[in-house]
C-alpha positions in Angstrom: 114.1 31.4 -56.0 110.6 32.4 -54.7 107.9 32.8 -57.3 107.0 36.5 -57.7 103.8 37.4 -55.9 100.6 38.2 -57.8 99.2 41.6 -56.9 95.4 41.5 -56.5 92.9 44.3 -55.7 89.8 42.9 -54.0 86.9 45.3 -54.6 83.4 45.4 -53.2 80.7 48.0 -53.2 78.9 47.6 -49.9 75.3 48.3 -48.9 74.7 45.6 -46.4 73.1 44.6 -43.1 75.7 44.5 -40.2 75.3 40.8 -39.4 75.7 39.7 -43.0 78.6 42.2 -43.5 80.5 40.8 -40.5 80.4 37.3 -42.0 81.5 38.6 -45.3 84.5 40.5 -43.8 85.5 37.4 -41.8 85.3 35.4 -45.0 87.8 37.7 -46.8 90.3 37.3 -44.0 90.1 33.5 -44.3 91.3 33.7 -47.9 94.6 31.9 -48.4 97.2 34.2 -49.9 100.2 32.1 -50.9 102.3 34.2 -53.3 99.5 36.8 -53.4 99.8 40.4 -52.3 96.2 41.3 -51.5 94.8 44.8 -51.2 91.2 45.9 -50.6 89.1 48.6 -52.1 85.8 48.9 -50.3 83.1 51.5 -51.0 80.9 52.2 -48.1 77.4 52.8 -49.4 75.6 51.9 -46.2 72.5 53.5 -44.7 73.1 51.6 -41.4 75.7 53.2 -39.2 76.6 49.9 -37.7 77.7 48.6 -41.1 79.8 51.7 -41.6 81.5 51.2 -38.3 82.3 47.6 -39.1 84.1 48.8 -42.3 85.9 51.5 -40.4 87.2 49.0 -37.9 88.2 46.6 -40.6 90.2 49.3 -42.4 91.8 50.7 -39.2 93.5 47.4 -38.5 95.0 47.0 -41.9 97.2 49.2 -44.0 96.2 47.3 -47.2 92.5 48.5 -47.1 91.4 51.6 -49.0 88.0 52.5 -47.7 85.9 55.2 -49.5 82.5 56.6 -48.6 80.0 56.8 -51.5 78.5 59.9 -49.9 75.1 58.6 -51.0 72.1 57.3 -49.0 69.9 55.5 -51.4 67.2 53.1 -50.1 67.7 49.4 -51.1 64.6 47.3 -50.3 65.0 43.6 -49.5 63.2 41.1 -47.4 63.3 37.4 -46.8 61.5 36.8 -50.1 63.6 38.8 -52.6 65.5 42.0 -53.3 64.2 45.0 -55.2 66.4 47.0 -57.6 65.8 50.0 -59.8 67.8 51.6 -62.6 69.5 54.2 -60.5 70.8 51.6 -58.0 72.1 49.4 -60.8 74.1 52.1 -62.5 75.3 53.5 -59.3 76.8 50.1 -58.5 78.2 50.0 -62.1 80.0 53.3 -61.4 81.5 51.9 -58.2 82.8 48.9 -60.1 84.3 51.1 -62.8 86.1 53.0 -60.1 87.7 49.8 -58.9 88.7 48.9 -62.5 90.4 52.3 -62.8 92.3 51.8 -59.6 93.4 48.4 -60.5 94.7 49.8 -63.8 96.3 52.8 -62.4 98.2 50.9 -59.7 99.2 48.1 -62.1 97.5 45.2 -60.3 97.7 41.8 -61.9 94.0 41.1 -61.0 90.9 42.7 -59.8 88.6 40.4 -57.7 85.1 41.9 -57.5 82.8 40.3 -54.9 79.3 41.1 -53.7 79.1 41.7 -49.9 76.6 38.9 -49.2 79.0 36.0 -50.3 81.0 33.7 -48.0 84.0 32.3 -49.9 85.9 29.1 -49.6 89.4 29.9 -48.4 91.0 28.5 -51.5 88.8 30.5 -53.9 91.2 33.3 -54.9 94.2 31.0 -55.2 92.3 28.6 -57.4 90.8 31.3 -59.7 94.3 32.8 -60.3 95.6 29.3 -61.0 93.0 28.8 -63.8 94.9 31.4 -65.9 91.6 32.8 -67.3 91.2 36.5 -68.0 87.6 36.7 -66.7 86.3 33.9 -64.4 83.6 33.7 -61.7 83.3 31.3 -58.9 79.8 29.8 -58.9 77.2 30.2 -56.2 73.6 29.0 -56.1 70.5 30.9 -55.1 66.8 30.4 -54.6 65.6 33.7 -56.1 62.2 33.0 -54.7 61.4 30.8 -51.6 60.5 27.3 -52.6 62.0 27.5 -56.1 64.9 25.8 -57.7 68.5 26.7 -56.8 70.0 28.4 -59.8 73.6 29.6 -60.4 74.5 33.3 -61.1 75.8 32.5 -64.5 73.9 32.0 -67.8 74.5 31.2 -71.5 72.8 34.0 -73.5 70.5 37.0 -73.4 69.3 38.2 -70.0 69.3 34.9 -68.0 68.8 32.0 -70.4 70.4 29.0 -68.7 70.5 26.7 -71.7 72.7 26.3 -74.7 71.4 27.3 -78.1 72.9 28.2 -81.5 72.1 31.6 -83.0 68.7 31.5 -84.7 68.0 28.0 -83.4 64.3 27.5 -82.7 63.6 25.3 -79.7 60.4 23.9 -78.3 59.6 24.5 -74.7 60.3 20.8 -74.0 63.7 21.1 -75.6 64.4 24.3 -73.6 63.5 22.5 -70.4 65.7 19.6 -71.2 68.7 21.8 -72.0 68.1 23.9 -68.9 68.2 20.9 -66.7 71.3 19.7 -68.5 73.1 23.0 -68.0 72.4 23.0 -64.2 73.5 19.4 -63.9 76.7 20.2 -65.7 77.5 22.9 -63.2 77.0 20.5 -60.4 80.3 18.8 -61.5 83.6 20.4 -60.5 85.1 22.0 -63.5 85.7 25.2 -65.6 83.0 26.0 -68.1 82.6 28.7 -70.7 79.4 30.8 -70.2 77.7 33.8 -71.8 77.2 35.8 -68.6 78.5 35.9 -65.0 78.9 38.2 -62.1 79.1 38.9 -58.3 82.3 36.9 -57.6 84.5 37.6 -60.6 88.3 37.7 -61.1 89.4 40.0 -63.9 93.0 40.0 -65.3 95.1 43.1 -66.1 94.9 41.9 -69.8 91.1 42.1 -69.7 91.2 45.6 -68.1 93.7 46.9 -70.6 91.5 45.5 -73.4 88.6 47.7 -72.2 86.6 45.6 -69.7 84.0 48.0 -68.2 80.6 48.2 -66.5 79.6 51.2 -68.7 76.2 50.9 -70.2 76.0 49.6 -73.8 73.6 52.1 -75.2 72.1 50.0 -77.9 70.8 47.1 -75.7 68.1 47.2 -73.1 69.1 44.3 -70.9 68.7 44.8 -67.2 71.7 44.8 -64.9 75.3 46.0 -65.1 76.7 42.5 -65.2 75.0 41.9 -68.6 76.5 45.0 -70.1 80.0 44.0 -68.7 79.6 40.5 -70.2 78.4 41.7 -73.6 81.3 44.2 -73.9 83.8 41.5 -72.9 82.5 39.2 -75.5 82.6 41.9 -78.1 86.3 42.5 -77.1 87.0 38.8 -77.8 87.4 37.9 -74.1 85.8 34.6 -73.2 83.9 34.2 -69.9 84.2 31.2 -67.6 82.7 29.9 -64.4 84.6 27.7 -62.0 82.6 25.2 -59.9 85.3 23.7 -57.6 84.6 26.0 -54.6 81.0 27.2 -54.6 80.5 30.3 -52.5 77.6 30.5 -50.0 75.1 33.3 -50.9 73.5 35.0 -47.9 70.5 36.2 -50.0 68.2 36.1 -47.0 68.7 36.6 -43.3 67.7 33.0 -42.9 70.7 31.9 -44.9 72.9 32.9 -41.9 72.1 29.6 -40.3 74.2 27.9 -43.0 77.4 29.9 -42.2 78.8 27.8 -39.4 78.5 24.5 -41.3 79.9 26.1 -44.4 83.0 27.3 -42.5 83.4 23.9 -40.9 83.3 22.1 -44.2 85.8 24.6 -45.8 88.3 24.2 -43.0 91.6 22.8 -44.4 93.4 20.1 -42.4 96.8 21.3 -41.0 99.5 21.1 -43.6 103.3 21.7 -43.4 103.9 25.4 -43.6 106.9 27.3 -44.9 108.2 30.7 -43.7 106.7 32.3 -46.8 103.2 30.9 -45.9 103.4 31.6 -42.2 102.0 35.2 -42.4 98.9 34.0 -44.2 98.3 31.1 -41.8 98.5 33.5 -38.9 95.9 35.7 -40.5 93.6 32.7 -40.8 94.1 31.9 -37.1 93.5 35.5 -36.2 90.1 35.4 -37.9 89.2 32.3 -35.9 90.1 34.1 -32.7 88.2 37.2 -33.6 85.1 35.1 -34.2 85.6 33.4 -30.9 86.3 36.7 -29.1 89.7 35.6 -27.9 92.2 37.5 -30.1 94.4 40.3 -28.8 95.2 43.0 -31.3 98.1 45.5 -31.0 97.9 49.1 -32.2 99.4 48.2 -35.6 96.8 45.4 -36.1 99.2 42.4 -35.7 97.9 39.4 -33.8 100.1 38.7 -30.7 101.2 35.3 -29.6 100.8 33.2 -32.8 104.2 33.2 -34.5 104.9 30.2 -36.7 108.1 29.3 -38.5 109.4 26.8 -40.9 110.5 24.7 -37.9 106.8 24.2 -37.0 106.4 22.5 -40.4 109.2 19.9 -39.7 111.6 21.5 -42.1 109.3 21.4 -45.1 110.6 23.4 -48.1 107.5 23.7 -50.3 104.5 25.8 -49.9 101.3 24.0 -48.9 99.4 23.0 -52.1 95.9 24.1 -52.6 93.1 21.7 -51.9 92.8 20.9 -55.6 96.4 19.9 -55.8 96.8 18.0 -52.5 93.9 15.6 -53.2 91.2 17.3 -51.2 87.9 16.5 -52.9 86.0 19.6 -54.0 82.3 19.2 -53.3 79.4 20.0 -55.6 76.3 22.0 -54.7 74.3 18.8 -54.2 76.9 17.5 -51.8 77.0 20.9 -50.1 73.3 20.9 -49.5 73.6 17.4 -48.0 76.3 18.6 -45.7 74.4 21.8 -44.7 71.4 19.6 -43.9 73.8 17.3 -42.0 72.6 14.3 -44.0 74.9 11.3 -44.4 77.4 11.7 -47.2 78.0 8.9 -49.8 81.3 7.0 -49.3 84.2 8.8 -50.9 85.3 7.6 -54.3 87.1 8.8 -57.3 86.2 12.4 -58.3 84.7 11.3 -61.6 82.5 8.7 -60.0 81.3 11.2 -57.3 80.6 13.9 -60.0 78.6 11.3 -62.1 76.6 10.3 -59.0 75.9 13.9 -58.2 74.8 14.7 -61.7 72.6 11.6 -61.8 70.9 12.5 -58.5 70.4 16.0 -59.8 68.8 14.7 -63.0 66.5 12.4 -61.0 65.4 15.3 -58.8 64.5 17.3 -61.8 62.5 14.5 -63.3 60.5 14.3 -60.1 60.0 18.0 -60.1 58.8 17.9 -63.7 56.3 15.2 -62.8 54.9 17.2 -59.9 55.3 20.6 -61.4 52.2 22.8 -62.1 51.7 24.1 -65.6 53.5 27.3 -66.5 51.6 30.6 -65.9 52.4 33.5 -68.2 51.3 37.0 -67.2 50.6 39.4 -70.1 49.8 43.1 -69.9 49.7 46.2 -72.1 51.2 49.2 -70.2 51.7 52.9 -71.0 53.1 55.5 -68.6 52.3 53.5 -65.5 55.3 54.7 -63.5 53.3 56.9 -61.0 50.3 54.6 -60.9 49.8 51.0 -59.7 52.3 49.0 -61.8 54.9 48.4 -59.1 52.3 47.3 -56.5 50.6 45.0 -59.1 53.7 43.3 -60.4 55.1 42.7 -56.9 51.9 40.8 -56.1 51.8 38.9 -59.4 55.4 37.8 -59.1 54.4 35.5 -56.2 52.8 33.1 -58.6 53.7 33.7 -62.2 56.5 31.9 -64.1 56.9 34.3 -67.1 55.7 37.7 -68.3 55.0 39.2 -71.7 54.5 42.9 -71.5 53.8 45.4 -74.3 55.0 48.9 -73.5 52.7 50.9 -75.7 54.7 54.1 -76.1 55.7 54.9 -72.6 57.7 58.1 -72.0 58.4 57.5 -68.3 60.1 54.7 -66.3 57.5 52.1 -66.9 59.9 49.7 -68.7 62.4 50.0 -65.9 59.8 49.2 -63.2 58.9 46.0 -65.2 62.5 44.9 -65.3 63.2 45.8 -61.7 60.2 44.2 -60.1 60.3 41.1 -62.2 64.0 40.5 -61.9 64.7 36.7 -61.8 61.5 35.9 -63.8 61.7 35.5 -67.6 60.4 38.8 -69.0 59.6 39.5 -72.7 59.2 43.2 -72.9 58.1 44.6 -76.3 58.2 48.4 -76.7 56.1 50.3 -79.3 57.7 53.6 -80.2 54.2 54.9 -81.2 51.1 53.9 -79.2 48.6 51.6 -80.9 45.8 52.2 -78.3 43.7 54.2 -80.8 43.1 50.8 -82.5 42.9 48.5 -79.6 42.2 45.3 -81.7 45.6 45.8 -83.4 47.3 46.2 -80.0 45.6 43.1 -78.5 46.6 41.0 -81.5 50.2 42.1 -81.1 50.0 41.2 -77.5 48.6 37.8 -78.3 51.2 37.0 -81.0 54.0 37.9 -78.6 52.6 35.6 -75.9 52.2 32.7 -78.3 55.9 33.0 -79.3 56.8 32.0 -75.7 54.9 28.6 -76.0 52.6 29.4 -73.1 50.5 26.9 -71.1 48.2 29.2 -69.1 47.8 32.9 -70.0 46.7 35.4 -67.3 45.7 38.6 -69.2 45.5 41.6 -66.9 45.8 45.3 -67.1 48.4 47.3 -65.1 45.8 48.4 -62.6 44.3 45.0 -61.8 45.1 42.8 -58.8 43.5 39.7 -57.3 42.4 39.4 -53.7 45.0 37.9 -51.4 43.7 34.3 -51.5 44.3 34.0 -55.2 48.0 33.3 -54.6 47.1 30.2 -52.6 44.4 29.0 -54.9 46.0 29.5 -58.4 47.8 26.2 -58.4 44.5 24.2 -58.2 43.1 26.2 -61.1 46.1 25.5 -63.3 45.9 21.8 -62.6 42.2 21.6 -63.6 42.2 19.3 -66.6 38.5 19.7 -67.4 38.6 23.5 -68.0 40.4 25.7 -70.5 39.1 29.1 -69.4 38.4 30.7 -66.0 36.2 33.7 -65.5 36.2 36.1 -62.6 34.3 39.1 -61.3 35.9 42.5 -61.7 35.3 45.1 -59.0 35.7 48.8 -59.9 37.4 50.5 -56.9 36.5 54.1 -56.3 38.9 54.6 -53.4 41.2 52.3 -51.4 38.4 50.5 -49.6 35.3 50.9 -51.6 34.0 49.7 -55.0 31.3 51.4 -57.0 27.9 49.8 -57.6 25.0 51.4 -59.4 23.1 51.0 -62.7 26.2 52.1 -64.7 28.8 50.2 -62.7 27.9 46.6 -62.3 30.9 44.7 -63.8 31.3 42.7 -60.6 27.8 41.1 -61.1 29.0 39.2 -64.2 32.0 37.0 -65.0 34.7 37.9 -67.5 37.5 35.7 -69.0 41.0 36.4 -67.7 42.8 33.1 -67.4 43.1 30.9 -70.5 44.8 27.6 -71.3 46.5 27.9 -74.7 45.5 25.2 -77.1 47.6 25.0 -80.2 44.9 23.1 -82.1 42.2 25.7 -81.5 41.6 28.4 -84.1 41.3 31.7 -82.2 39.3 34.6 -83.7 39.4 38.3 -82.7 36.9 41.1 -82.5 38.1 43.9 -84.8 36.5 46.8 -82.9 39.0 49.7 -82.4 37.8 50.1 -78.8 36.5 47.6 -76.3 37.5 44.7 -78.5 38.3 42.4 -75.5 41.7 41.4 -74.2 41.3 37.7 -75.4 40.0 36.2 -78.6 36.2 36.6 -78.9 35.6 32.8 -79.4 37.3 31.6 -76.2 33.9 30.6 -74.7 33.8 27.8 -77.2 36.3 26.1 -74.9 35.4 24.4 -71.7 35.1 27.1 -69.1 34.3 27.6 -65.4 33.4 30.5 -63.1 35.7 31.2 -60.2 34.6 32.9 -56.9 38.1 34.6 -56.7 37.7 38.3 -57.1 39.7 40.8 -59.1 40.2 44.4 -58.0 40.3 47.2 -60.6 42.3 50.1 -59.2 42.2 52.3 -62.3 39.1 54.3 -61.1 40.3 54.6 -57.5 41.6 58.2 -57.7 39.9 61.3 -58.9 42.7 62.4 -61.2 42.7 59.0 -62.9 38.9 59.1 -63.4 39.2 62.5 -65.0 42.0 61.3 -67.3 39.9 58.3 -68.4 36.9 60.4 -69.0 38.8 62.8 -71.3 40.3 59.8 -73.1 36.9 58.3 -73.8 35.5 61.6 -74.9 38.4 61.8 -77.4 38.4 58.3 -78.7 34.7 57.4 -78.6 32.7 60.6 -78.0 29.4 59.1 -79.2 29.7 55.9 -77.3 29.8 53.8 -80.5 32.0 51.1 -78.9 31.1 51.6 -75.3 28.3 53.0 -73.2 28.0 56.8 -73.4 25.9 57.1 -70.2 28.6 55.3 -68.3 31.2 57.6 -69.7 29.2 60.6 -68.4 28.7 59.0 -65.0 32.5 58.8 -64.4 32.5 62.3 -62.9 29.5 61.8 -60.6 30.1 63.6 -57.3 28.1 61.2 -55.1 28.3 57.7 -56.5 27.1 54.6 -54.5 30.1 53.0 -52.9 30.2 49.6 -51.2 32.9 48.6 -48.6 35.3 45.9 -49.6 36.1 43.0 -47.3 38.8 40.4 -48.0 
């Protein structure tokens, strides 16, 4: 008696470039479906008409495809460096995924398989995930979130993206965090199934999990970024464990340049011919059809069936059993380290037992991390105080800073706009410690700066870059910062700050001469140094007042201050100073009065 088929709904919200979407759709058709009844629910959220046409053609040839237009045309910005999300995009996608959950529940599917449209899957992925008998499980994939950085998996252990194991309340040194982080990544290099705290993007969800309440609805009493985190927290609260499988890593086309890897990935995933039963013949024909479509040789009839490729049990020499999956028939699943070797066309190590190969891969991975640690530059932590910066320079500033920072500590001092969302969106993929004050402390700046300092110290910083939300370095800073951080003889760097009065000019007169002196912005944190603060309620300084006791140097890199560059911003600052320091007790009253000068002396800026 034939085993009853599992009914699976494959869902994907799609806002994708045509050339990446084509590879994704071809990947779906290569999925092996032994004892699987597979339907598709695709939501077309594309701006590019070519992508919408690809989906329409895909749906027109198959009765099992339910294609729905989102009716929206939101911009989604991405480039060959990174992708940029905002809250409205995140929760729009969450709504799409919830629609897919509801359809899977209403039509009584055994599983819902949610996949992002920039993934290329191994043909055995779906069969294997179902065979794990887990209620929520993702297949792993690895991504360089920024060019030149470490490959990281899309799964994590706790909080927003912490990829190390820790017990509740456990206090870890930075050294121990690094060790556990490397240990976690090394473990995921080995083929297996592992329990994790968070996952997404390539996830199989069982009917049992859906019935229990799995959902992408926002959990209102947490502020974590991204719908997958809310999904995972809810699942954990429902008592549903989360797992990642690492036998068949997917290929993530995060950048257009990743398309160069697709051909090798497909070649490496190609399964050697096996004996085929009548029950499996339909699926095998589908796989051949994809190959012909890719080669431009397939002929398709009006009902979508591929002509001229019938196979029967006789072709399999009378075999009576379905072809086993690669994991069952002895094919060796490859780790990410091996995959990278293959994609670079480097020689592979001689085949051996799975356990030996996994151990070698893990050992090589650990050695590579040790080399990275020896060569790595010190960690750079950006810290800021922000308030209602949504319509000002925050997005521009953070997009520049994220090129070279490793971590960020930001105090949101009573914002009532989308400032916090911009911080999470632009710094996605970078550890962010966002502290929100419900009531602003700016009327007593020393209290606010001490809070900022204490939050930074909690992160075990190495170098601290203290900037305001309207300050940005000149372009060459990104290329020179590494040499500053590696300077052993210096603990403090000072820079000149230029007050911009419009996009291309800075102000220079007897009241505006900040660029003629050097101020401290970049500090190496010394645990054995006793830091002291100025207690002035205004203009107390953003760093402790005694930092000049440390070895310090002057840098010729320049810092642009954009906060005066628009008339409306100058008026706002003038009114604030008149309110907080009308007599110039903590600042310079004549400078306050000069803010509204109609004809200031402006000097052109040149990079």
